[in-house]
C-alpha positions, -999 to 999 in steps of 0.1 A, spaced: 506 -507 -67 481 -478 -71 476 -458 -102 470 -424 -83 472 -411 -49 453 -379 -41 466 -359 -11 439 -336 7 400 -347 8 386 -313 2 365 -303 -28 394 -305 -53 408 -340 -41 373 -356 -40 363 -340 -75 395 -356 -89 389 -389 -73 352 -392 -87 366 -388 -122 396 -410 -120 378 -439 -102 349 -437 -128 378 -443 -154 391 -473 -136 421 -456 -125 429 -470 -91 427 -443 -67 435 -435 -31 426 -402 -13 445 -397 18 436 -367 41 422 -355 74 404 -322 77 392 -298 50 386 -261 54 352 -268 40 340 -283 73 344 -248 90 323 -233 65 286 -231 82 269 -211 53 274 -214 16 253 -196 -6 270 -194 -39 274 -231 -50 258 -240 -82 227 -263 -78 220 -253 -43 194 -224 -40 192 -229 -2 221 -222 22 241 -255 26 264 -264 55 302 -271 44 303 -303 64 271 -314 48 285 -306 12 319 -323 19 302 -356 33 281 -357 0 312 -355 -18 329 -383 3 299 -405 -5 300 -399 -40 336 -405 -44 332 -439 -26 303 -448 -47 326 -446 -78 351 -470 -62 376 -445 -48 390 -455 -14 394 -428 12 418 -431 41 415 -407 70 452 -403 77 480 -377 76 506 -378 46 541 -371 64 565 -377 35 567 -381 -6 597 -400 -22 601 -398 -59 618 -430 -71 642 -430 -102 620 -455 -120 593 -430 -121 571 -445 -92 564 -427 -59 561 -438 -24 537 -418 -1 540 -422 35 513 -417 59 511 -421 97 496 -458 92 514 -470 62 533 -466 30 519 -468 -5 534 -470 -40 518 -452 -68 522 -440 -103 511 -405 -98 502 -381 -72 478 -353 -71 487 -325 -44 452 -310 -33 464 -301 1 449 -265 1 474 -236 8 477 -233 44 508 -231 64 513 -246 98 535 -227 119 538 -215 157 528 -183 173 560 -175 195 575 -142 196 603 -134 172 595 -162 149 595 -141 117 625 -123 127 646 -155 127 629 -173 97 661 -180 74 685 -172 103 682 -202 123 646 -212 121 635 -234 90 606 -253 78 626 -280 56 649 -305 71 658 -315 35 667 -280 23 685 -269 55 697 -299 75 731 -297 60 737 -262 75 735 -276 110 759 -305 107 770 -314 142 751 -287 157 725 -284 184 690 -285 167 653 -285 181 624 -297 162 589 -281 172 559 -303 171 540 -333 188 530 -358 158 545 -384 135 554 -356 111 575 -343 141 593 -375 144 598 -381 107 616 -348 105 638 -353 134 648 -385 122 657 -369 89 680 -346 107 700 -376 120 720 -376 86 734 -343 98 736 -342 137 726 -364 166 722 -335 190 684 -332 183 656 -321 210 620 -325 200 601 -295 216 563 -302 219 558 -267 232 535 -276 258 516 -304 240 515 -342 246 535 -362 220 511 -380 199 531 -402 177 535 -439 168 568 -433 154 600 -442 173 627 -417 184 658 -418 207 661 -380 207 656 -358 238 618 -345 242 611 -315 261 575 -304 268 579 -270 282 560 -242 264 581 -218 243 577 -181 248 603 -164 224 631 -167 202 662 -148 211 694 -136 195 711 -108 177 718 -113 142 706 -150 142 689 -174 166 708 -182 196 685 -194 221 648 -202 232 630 -190 264 606 -212 281 576 -201 300 594 -211 333 620 -185 324 645 -210 315 666 -203 284 683 -229 262 709 -225 235 702 -239 199 719 -234 167 688 -241 148 650 -248 150 629 -266 125 591 -262 126 572 -295 120 540 -286 136 509 -311 131 515 -320 92 531 -310 62 514 -285 40 516 -272 6 545 -252 13 564 -281 28 560 -304 0 569 -275 -25 602 -272 -6 611 -308 0 604 -321 -36 619 -289 -52 586 -280 -70 584 -247 -89 562 -222 -74 554 -185 -74 537 -163 -45 532 -197 -26 511 -211 -55 524 -243 -73 535 -237 -109 518 -262 -133 514 -266 -171 483 -269 -191 479 -306 -181 481 -297 -142 514 -312 -140 543 -297 -118 578 -297 -128 582 -333 -118 567 -357 -140 537 -376 -125 530 -351 -98 498 -330 -105 484 -303 -82 448 -288 -80 429 -267 -59 438 -236 -37 475 -247 -40 476 -236 -75 445 -209 -77 442 -178 -54 407 -173 -62 395 -197 -34 361 -208 -41 346 -242 -40 335 -243 -75 369 -235 -88 384 -262 -66 360 -287 -80 366 -276 -116 405 -277 -109 401 -312 -96 381 -324 -127 407 -308 -151 436 -324 -133 418 -359 -132 413 -358 -171 452 -355 -172 460 -379 -145 438 -405 -164 455 -399 -198 491 -402 -178 483 -433 -161 468 -450 -192 498 -441 -213 
């Protein structure tokens, strides 16, 4: 049993992990890429008069977190389950973990697809949340767009509502260790079509296929996905937290760009430190 799992290994997550680990709160950080890796020139971070590369700064943070005893797993979280006893299960591609608390430090990006008429049919046949909207497609034909373990997980969740499921890799190779008995189609999708709601999709070879619903499960779940699935309160795509950095679900905290629209490394680091202070108190109580 872990004390805390931090989802996201950017500045907020790493900063929090340094503080929790130093306080002997058993912490695991799970994450893959950070936007910081794509920042080639950073000139406004405290303590560095010279220009510093984002990748270099991130690696320093990773080494510092490990030095304090924090474990870091280069993996992708695909699901979070809240148990009635107050504990939580975090499922990644390569394993599941039990934890007393969770810190969401995923950043605030949204993984989607660039297909004609996507926005036109969002909420009218196109959804991002199987937990929220699966019920509306009971015994109907649905497609799940994506090519990762997250895609397979979402398709399997839909089996509670329908068995007529097609995984649409949209021209990509299916890279998943998960098992699926669903139909898999690899054609690239050109557009979504219909009148008042989604009726069919068009492939690059001109073929049309009828679908009642499409779920977007591209790459990995983001902040928006966790907000919807867990029923977390939010406003303007930012998670709502109290003065202890806790969301409306006890034991789930948030920090970084997911709670702050001033997207700076310094604010993310400070946010991570503040959330850690309250996570430490929560776990020790």
